[in-house]
N, C-alpha and C positions, 0 to 999 in steps of 0.2 A: 931791759927787756930780757925775758928768759924763754928757752925753748922747752916745751913739754909735749905730752901726748894725751889726747882725749881718751879716757878709758870707760866713761859711762856718760849717758845723757838722760836726764829726767826733766821733762818739760823744757824749760828754757835754761836749765842749769847744766853746765858742762863741767864734769869732773876731770881736771887736768893733773896728770902725774908729772911731778918734777922732782927728780932725785929721791924717789920713794915717798914724797909728800903729796897729798891730794889738795888741790885748790878748787873751790866751787866758783866757777867763772861764768860771766855773762858774755855775750857777743856784742860787738859794735853793730850799730844799726846799718852800717854800710854793707854787711853781709846780706841782710834781708833785702836791701835796696838793689843789690847786684844779683839777687836770687841765688846766692851761694849758701848751701846747707852744710854746716859742720857735721862730720861723721865720727862715730866711734872708730878709733884707729888713726885719726888725723894727727899729724905733728903740727904744732902751732907755736907762734910767738905770742906771749901773753905778759901782761903787767902783773907781777906778783903782788904788788901792794894794793892796786885797785881791783885785782882779780877780774880782769877784762881781757878777752882774747882779741888780739890786734890783727893777726895774720894767719892764714892757713897755708902751710908749706906745700910744695908740689907733691901730688900723690903718685905712688907707683901704679895703683889701680883703685877702682871704686865700684861698689855694687849698689843697685837700687833696692833689691830684695834679697837679703836684708841690707839695711843702710850701714855699710862698713867700708873701710878703706885700708890700703897698705897690707894686704894679705899675701903671705908667702905660699901657704899650702892649705888645702881643704880636705877634711875627713868627710867623705860622703857616706853618711850612716844609712845603710840600706837594709831594710827588713826583708826577710825571705818569706814571711808568713805573718798575717795579722798586724799590719797591712801586708798584702801579698807583694812579692817581688815584681817590680816594673822595669823592664828594659828601657821603656820609653822615658821614664823619669830619670833613670840612671844616665842614659845617653844625653839627655838634655843638660843635666848637671855637668857632665864631662865636657860638653861643648861650651857651656858657660865658663868653665875654668880655663879651657884652652883659649877662649877669646880674651880672657883677662890675664893670661900668662900666670896662672896659679897652678901649682902642682897638685893634682887630685890624688887622693888615697881612698880607695874603696874599702869600706869596713862593713862586713855583713853581720847582722844580728838575727837572733831567734832561729839559728840553725837546728836547734834541738826539736823544733816543731815539724821538721821535714820528715817524710817517709824515706825509706832507703832509696827508692827509685828517684824521688825528687832530689835527694842529696846528690845522687850520681849525675843528674842532669845539670844541677847547679855547678858542680865541679867542672863539667865540660864548658859551660858558659864562662866561668871565671878563668879557665885556662886560656880562653881566647883573649880576654882583657889583659891577662898577664903578658901574653905574647905581644900585645900592643905597647907594652912598657909601663902599664899602670900597676901600682902596688896594690895588692889585695890582701886584706887582713880580716880577722873576725873580732868580735868584742871580747874574745877570750885572750887575745894577744896583747895583754896589758903592758907587758915589759917593752915590746916593740913599739907600741904607741908612745909610751913615755920617752923612749929614746929619740923618736922622731920630733918631739916637741922642742928639743934643744936648739936655741938660737933662731927659732922660727916664730912667726906669728901665724897661728892656725885658726881656721874656722870650722865649726861642726855644723853640718847642714844635711838635709835630706828629707825623707818622708816625715810627715807628721805622725808621731806615734812609733817611730822606728827605734827610739831608745837613746836619743842624744844625751839628754840630761842624766838618764840612768847610767850611761857609760862614764860620763864625767864624774858622777858620784862614786863609781867603782874605782876610778883612777885616783880620786882623792875624796875620801868620805867627809872631810871638813867642809867641802863646798855646800853640801846639803841642798842641792838644787831640787826644786819641786818637780815631781813627775806626775803624769796623768794616766788614767785608765784608758784602755782601748775599747772603742765601741765595736763589738763584734758584728752588729748589724750593718754598720757603715764601712767597717774595715779601716777606719781612720781614728786617729787619736786626738785628744784635746790639746790645743796650744797651751803649754804650761810655762814657757819662758816669757816673762812679762816685759823684759827690756833686754837690750844688747849690752853686754859688759865685757870688757877686756880683763882677763884674769891672768896672773902670773903663775905658771905651773911648769915644774920640771925643767927649769932653765930656759923656758920660752914663754910665749903669751898665747892665750886661746880665747876665742870669742864664742860664747854659747848663744845661739840665735834661735828665734822662733822657727819651727819647721814650716815648710811650704810645699805645695804640690802642684803649682802652676808656674810656668816661666814664659816670658815673651821674648821674641827675637826681632821685633820690628825695627830696632835701631841698628841692625847689622845687615850687611849686604849678603846676597846669596853666595857670593864667592867666599866671604869670610866664614859662613856656615859650612860650606863645602870643605874648606881647608882645615876646619876644626875636627874633621873626621880623619884622624892621623893615618889610618891604614890606606886611605885612598891615594896618598902620595906615592905609595910603592908601585902603583899600577898605571903607567903612563898611557895617555890616550893620543890619538892622532892630532887632536886639536887642543891647544893649551887652555882654551876657554870652555872646555867640555864640562857640563854640569852633571854628567852621568845619569841622565834621564832617558831621553829618546834618541840621543846622538848615535851615529854609526861609528864603528871601530872604537868603542869605548873600553878601555882597559879595565875599568872598575866593574862594568857589567859582565865582562868576560870572567873576571876573578870571582864575581858573585856566582855565576853559573858553574864555575869549576870548584866551588866550595871553599875558596880561600877567604871569603868575607862572610861573616855571620849574617844570615838573612835578616834577623831582627835589627841589626845595625843599619843595614841599607834601608829597611822599611821605616825606621825612625828618622833617618836622614831625609827621606821624601816627605814624611809628615812635618818635620820641623821647617823644611823649605816652604810647604804650603801655609803653615801657620805664620811664617815671617812675612807673607804677602798681605 
């Protein structure tokens, strides 16, 4: 029995990497009976001769959309124009990464489409996210992105049409990933990534995933969502179970009123709580 990693799944064929060699494997029926779905990124035990996956090893984390596992960091590819910048989507993605213990890296695209005043406003917003401890880059920071790949498994995700595949192609032209045009009427792009694949790049691994624009939080408690807003931890409330909504003597609400918390962050927190119900 050997240990390898699933790097691509097409239908019921699982491509397992073992020492640089790819094996096209099937799964035992016991996975289906146990309602266990193998994911790209899974480390597995498999029979090299029979090309059958026997066991899925414990995961560090796993995602439903996209279906991937064992991620170290996520590049949140965020368009500022066409499609327009959305603090709601960005905050949702940041919450998802916090809940999965994945390091998020915000990467802005299409900055050249902004007016001078819009660029100034974007700079203010990103200054706030930097103060929270989040790394903020642009799609022009190719060298920094390449350095961040080393010894990490990364995922590229964010708005549909934000330029995930285009950025990967700029990082390595040999990838030749398909890109799609943007619908100006809808402000959305076409899904161009057909499947999820784990690629070796710059001393690490990266997953190029289909873009998505909706996220659900029904499987998480309201306390987990609250705690995923990292700045709230800095402002203690009189009650430990405070949800920062209508409670009295709330440190977070006081900080919001005093300008220490970005209004859109708090508004998105309230929206996510409502959606989670």
